[in-house]
C-alpha positions as CSV (number, residue, x, y, z in Angstrom):
1,M,29.4,-8.3,25.1
2,T,28.1,-6.1,22.3
3,N,25.3,-3.8,23.4
4,P,21.9,-4.5,21.9
5,P,21.0,-2.5,18.7
6,Q,19.0,0.6,19.5
7,N,16.4,0.1,16.9
8,A,13.4,-1.7,18.4
9,V,11.0,-3.6,16.2
10,P,7.6,-2.0,16.9
11,D,4.6,-4.0,18.1
12,W,3.9,-6.9,15.7
13,D,0.1,-6.4,15.7
14,D,0.4,-2.7,15.1
15,L,2.8,-3.3,12.2
16,L,0.6,-6.0,10.6
17,C,-2.4,-3.7,10.7
18,A,-0.4,-1.4,8.5
19,G,0.7,-4.1,6.0
20,T,3.7,-6.2,5.2
21,G,5.7,-3.1,4.2
22,P,6.1,-1.7,7.8
23,V,7.0,-5.1,9.1
24,Q,9.7,-5.6,6.6
25,Q,11.0,-2.1,7.0
26,A,11.3,-2.6,10.7
27,I,13.4,-5.8,10.1
28,L,15.5,-3.9,7.5
29,D,16.2,-1.2,10.1
30,L,17.4,-3.9,12.5
31,V,19.6,-5.5,9.9
32,R,21.1,-2.2,9.1
33,T,22.4,-1.7,12.6
34,T,23.6,-5.3,13.1
35,R,27.3,-6.2,12.7
36,E,27.1,-9.9,13.5
37,Y,23.9,-11.8,12.4
38,V,23.1,-15.5,12.8
39,G,19.8,-17.0,11.6
40,Y,18.2,-20.4,11.5
41,S,15.3,-21.2,9.1
42,P,14.3,-24.9,9.1
43,E,11.6,-24.9,6.4
44,L,11.8,-21.6,4.4
45,V,14.7,-19.8,2.8
46,S,16.0,-17.0,5.0
47,G,14.6,-13.6,4.1
48,L,18.2,-12.4,3.6
49,L,18.6,-14.7,0.6
50,Q,15.2,-14.7,-1.0
51,T,14.5,-13.7,-4.6
52,P,11.7,-11.1,-5.2
53,E,9.4,-13.8,-6.6
54,Y,10.0,-16.1,-3.7
55,A,9.5,-13.3,-1.2
56,A,6.3,-12.3,-2.9
57,A,5.0,-15.8,-2.5
58,V,5.9,-15.9,1.2
59,L,4.3,-12.5,1.9
60,R,1.2,-13.5,0.0
61,L,0.7,-16.3,2.6
62,V,1.1,-13.7,5.4
63,V,-1.4,-11.4,3.8
64,D,-3.9,-14.2,3.3
65,L,-3.5,-15.6,6.8
66,Y,-3.7,-12.4,8.8
67,G,-5.9,-10.3,6.4
68,T,-3.4,-7.5,6.4
69,P,-3.4,-4.7,3.8
70,D,-2.2,-6.1,0.4
71,D,1.0,-4.1,0.1
72,I,3.2,-7.0,-1.0
73,E,5.3,-4.9,-3.4
74,A,6.4,-2.6,-0.5
75,G,7.2,-5.6,1.6
76,V,9.2,-7.3,-1.1
77,A,11.2,-4.1,-1.7
78,A,12.1,-3.8,2.0
79,R,13.0,-7.5,2.2
80,M,15.2,-7.4,-0.8
81,A,17.1,-4.4,0.6
82,R,18.5,-6.6,3.4
83,A,20.9,-8.4,1.2
84,Q,23.0,-5.2,0.5
85,Y,24.4,-5.4,4.0
86,I,25.9,-8.9,3.6
87,G,29.6,-8.4,4.0
88,Q,29.3,-4.6,4.0
89,D,31.9,-2.8,6.2
90,G,33.0,-6.1,7.8
91,R,29.5,-7.3,8.7
92,T,29.2,-11.1,9.0
93,F,26.1,-13.2,8.4
94,H,25.8,-16.9,9.3
95,V,22.7,-18.6,8.0
96,L,21.5,-22.1,8.6
97,L,18.8,-23.7,6.6
98,G,17.1,-27.0,7.1
99,E,17.2,-29.2,3.9
100,Q,13.4,-28.9,3.9
101,A,13.8,-25.2,3.0
102,L,15.1,-26.3,-0.4
103,H,12.0,-28.3,-1.1
104,T,9.1,-26.3,0.5
105,N,7.0,-25.4,-2.5
106,L,6.3,-21.7,-2.7
107,G,5.1,-20.2,-5.9
108,A,5.4,-21.9,-9.3
109,P,8.3,-24.3,-10.2
110,E,10.2,-21.5,-11.9
111,V,10.0,-19.5,-8.6
112,M,11.7,-22.4,-6.8
113,R,14.3,-22.9,-9.5
114,G,15.2,-19.2,-9.4
115,Q,15.4,-19.3,-5.6
116,L,17.7,-22.3,-5.6
117,R,20.0,-20.7,-8.2
118,R,20.1,-17.7,-5.9
119,L,21.2,-19.9,-3.0
120,L,24.0,-21.4,-5.2
121,D,25.3,-18.0,-6.0
122,A,25.0,-17.0,-2.3
123,T,27.5,-19.7,-1.2
124,D,30.3,-17.5,-2.7
125,L,29.2,-14.2,-1.1
126,P,31.9,-12.5,1.0
127,G,30.7,-12.1,4.6
128,L,28.2,-14.9,4.3
129,S,28.5,-18.4,5.8
130,L,25.6,-20.6,4.5
131,G,25.1,-24.0,6.1
132,I,22.4,-26.6,5.3
133,I,21.3,-29.2,7.8
134,P,20.7,-32.4,5.8
135,A,17.3,-34.1,6.4
136,R,19.1,-37.2,7.7
137,A,21.7,-35.5,9.8
138,R,22.0,-36.5,13.4
139,L,20.7,-33.5,15.5
140,L,22.1,-32.5,18.8
141,V,19.2,-30.3,19.8
142,H,15.4,-30.3,19.0
143,P,15.1,-28.5,15.6
144,G,12.5,-26.1,16.9
145,G,11.4,-23.1,14.9
146,G,13.3,-20.3,13.1
147,F,15.0,-17.5,14.8
148,S,17.7,-14.8,14.3
149,I,20.3,-13.3,16.6
150,S,21.7,-9.8,16.2
151,D,25.1,-9.0,17.7
152,A,24.8,-11.9,20.1
153,S,22.5,-9.9,22.3
154,R,19.0,-9.9,20.7
155,V,16.8,-12.7,19.4
156,E,13.8,-12.4,17.0
157,V,11.4,-15.3,16.9
158,E,8.4,-15.5,14.6
159,G,5.4,-17.8,14.6
160,Y,1.7,-17.9,13.9
161,G,1.0,-16.0,17.1
162,G,3.3,-13.1,16.0
163,A,6.8,-12.1,16.7
164,E,8.8,-11.9,19.9
165,T,11.9,-9.9,20.6
166,I,14.1,-11.4,23.3
167,T,16.9,-9.4,25.1
168,D,17.1,-11.1,28.4
169,Q,20.7,-12.4,28.2
170,E,20.0,-15.8,29.8
171,R,17.4,-16.5,27.2
172,V,19.6,-15.1,24.4
173,A,22.4,-17.4,25.6
174,L,20.0,-20.4,25.2
175,F,19.4,-19.5,21.6
176,R,23.1,-19.0,21.0
177,K,23.7,-22.5,22.4
178,A,21.0,-23.9,20.3
179,F,22.5,-22.3,17.1
180,G,25.8,-23.8,17.9
181,L,24.3,-27.3,18.3
182,L,22.4,-26.9,15.1
183,E,25.5,-25.7,13.3
184,A,27.3,-28.9,14.3
185,S,24.9,-30.9,12.1
186,A,25.2,-28.6,9.1
187,V,27.3,-28.9,5.9
188,Y,29.0,-26.1,4.1
189,G,30.8,-25.5,0.9
190,R,30.6,-28.3,-1.7
191,P,28.3,-30.6,0.3
192,A,25.9,-27.7,0.8
193,R,26.0,-26.9,-2.9
194,D,25.4,-30.5,-3.7
195,L,22.2,-30.5,-1.7
196,I,21.0,-27.3,-3.4
197,T,21.9,-28.8,-6.9
198,S,20.0,-32.0,-6.0
199,A,16.9,-30.0,-5.1
200,L,17.2,-27.9,-8.2
201,T,17.2,-31.0,-10.4
202,V,13.8,-32.1,-9.0
203,S,12.2,-28.7,-8.7
């Protein structure tokens, strides 16, 4: 099994006190050291695939909720930098989105339209496998919340209460199993593009 990445995401509370920039930089550092990434995001577009405008809308909600320093521009810059690693030097990225992520309203309508167009373009990116779980798909596991797995050995989970890094291999294996079960309900390629296009026509 691949060894866990050496970069450890610092304490969530400490990072938030410094603003969104340090949080996003810590995640960027983790992505930079990851060779095999899988991520599941049921209600929002994955940070790997966000446009600057969509990312700013997401981080605005974070700043408003936690009362962190308003350094959204720095947070967006670090978040946008993640995408450069997709497919770089043989890296692989497998992202699952819930269909709801295509419809969750963040920012003005033009922000959502731009984000959906970005997703359409992303379906052709080398090194990226983008699946979408249709809203009416039969699920084989409770949908749960979003998470990401780095090199099959480390899980990051975020929620209202903060972020958790999981390296205990029994717990990591549970998330890997959950991802596999979620993947079984997802569509890829043309069916995924059709779901994005459908959302784009009503955005």
